[in-house]
C-alpha angles and dihedrals in degrees: 000000000000112000139176122188114201138177130188096196125088114301130275130175121257099231126167093245098047101035119104128191092240133026118225120200091207094062120071114240119240110224113219121219115247116187101188116148099226127152104246090111093064109105118177091193096049116139130216113274094024115129111261124217117240115237089237098039111148127227089241089063089049088055091057094049109111095198113119090208095063113143092235105029118124093357124141118280126205104177096182142328145143115285091249093051092047089053090048091051090048092053090049091052095049119093130198093228121115092241104059114202111260092236092054091047091052092047091049092048092047091050096048094045097048106028092106087069095065107018138026124246089250091053091050092050091050092046091053091051090047089053092059118017115004098062095068095160089060092047090064090063093057124078120233095264094052092047092049092048091050092050092049090050091052091048090050091050092049092048090052089048093052092045092050096047096036108161092357092085101016096106094045107118091209090058092048092053092045093050093049091048095047094046092048090053091050092048087055088058098047094093091053096037110028090173088075089070093088094045095051090044091057090047093051091047091053094050095038094247124145137194124223094204138052131238093259091062092063119088134150088265093056097051107116144130088271087085088078089066093049090068120071141150113266112255091226089048091058090045094050092051089051090051090047091053091049091049093057118106131220140181120246125197109218110185114220095174132019091267106026138060143183114243102219125192109220140164119256096255097048117150127216092251093055093048093047091050091051092049092047091053091048091051094040090235125133109260091226090066095058139077130194117224129184121208099211096179136349105304094002116114130180124195104218120226121221095258097043115121115240101201130055123226090273091055095255124134116255089237143325105314123221129182114214139181119254095213096061118105089234105044093199093059108111126216109295103213144020097240094110092052101046089089090074091082090061090052091050091056091059095057127094111248095222091052091050092049090047092050090050091048094048091053092045091047093051089055096039094050089057094052109110119216092237091060086077090059095045091047094049101038102027106037091121095045135072094272094100091106087067095055099054098119093044093049090046091056091047089049090050091053090055092045094053091050091051091043091058090051092045095051093049096044094046091055106096099188119080095215092052092046089056090051090049094052090048089052093050091050089053092046090053090051090049092049089054090049089051089052094244101137094163093064092036091059092046094054095046091047090049092054090046097054116115094246091059102030091055091065092101096167090055096047091048089062093054110109117249096247091056091048089052092049091048091051091052092049092043090054090063090060092051106129095205119119089020094302092306094163092054094045093051093046093047092048091062093056120095121231139290093064137141115235127207096269099201090060093049090051089048090055093050091046089051090055091045098047094042097054135045117245091212132035115191088343090305121122113251093224095177089066090051091050090059091048089050088053090058090048091051088051088060089050091052091051091054093049117109107221114209093339093301094145117186092218118090134169113276128195116274091232093055091044091052090050096047092047089065110041116178109222133181106204099184114096093200091055091049091052091048089054090048093052090045090057095044114012120206114273 
């Protein structure tokens, strides 16, 4: 039976221990403690002296807060309900006024951000159609004004959905069919309800649809299935999305030894010849001496031809890429040592640290800005399903974090001279400080973690030569990455930064996973919507970080030399090899 459990008092979590089958107004509610480290406390506009939220503040402590400006006070509460009833409640709460009530806006945002958790896109499309046109027996019970208002609310909800998802769902065939169906139904009603003209126009504009006829051409006699054919995607709309896809960038790992690779920044339509040329220039080797090979499965190797595409439609390499010499007896045998790549450390020493940090930040920002909020949901809830194509940007940024950490280790451990190793570590400390100043905490964490790994930190002779002021700076930066008290130091430091800013993504995913694993998504087959509200809060935090306040864009122009260097990071991804290099530099006593 369809159910919807609602409350209009301040929120509490619907946990298994505290939930009751019925809510009595006569009995006081016991508020359960919920120590989930989510990001609702972060306030970019916070002023000095204002009470700060603890990262583990419970909802019971929020209940006791007497402040009228509390972020969650007097908001809507949907404790649990079936997806259909939650959608029905949402439509009832929406108004057609320009100033939508804050509670209704929050409920709408929560629903659209988290609906993939409890219903499929097809189910949502069908539920929206059922709410307006497919339940004809219910339509007879409504007067004309109620029916018109309900249709306009559905159109408003769909327009908000399309605006929120933008290109994230634009190529979904189910969405295309739904939009055409919905618009054709609304066009049928234009003769009876001319006021729908503006609503359907906005909807078509959002989804790049166009009509070939005007409102006056529609009459009860002209209503037919032919209307389906009067709606089509704009040709230039399809073309622009194709251009957009081709303009996207990705990172390719091209292995130059068994254990190390070059991380190469390429465009989505890169061919094998272009990639091989870029790698050859980076290694200072004639392109004619090299071949590009893809390992498509264990034991399966494919020699790539010059015009072969490297990336699939979801921006993933066709296999593990290796660059090999033509003149070897076995053409699939990769380079056997790192001697030709040890010169990269000398090149790093010639670069300006601010320019390097800026090039790192610009690349991270380009990826981070393309991360959609719903990628957090698909990554957390659908990591074992086929939804990986919808988490490409998020996975790319996580991959970049790991690459930078390994790059720091690789550069230090491939530097054979003690004096140059000292200079390298000093440079990396300064680059980390610059990344923090540029509000790129993802790259900042990666560099500090790279310097803190056992293979680098054990180089006692090298660290003894580091000047005192650099050791002090490193200690201050290292303190921000301290994981104690649920990363309190990082959270407080990040809170003080103005947007746009790049957070440490693994920690944000950890927080969302903590909420997910600590609470059931369904109770008695009803959606635990309070849990989804907290997940939506974390997703809105990502949106706030991406926002450009007053044109203060995080991206700035970096030097071409630093950009060229950062676009081709040399990385050793084998921990055993890194430790062998470390012990070769400073053997055990």
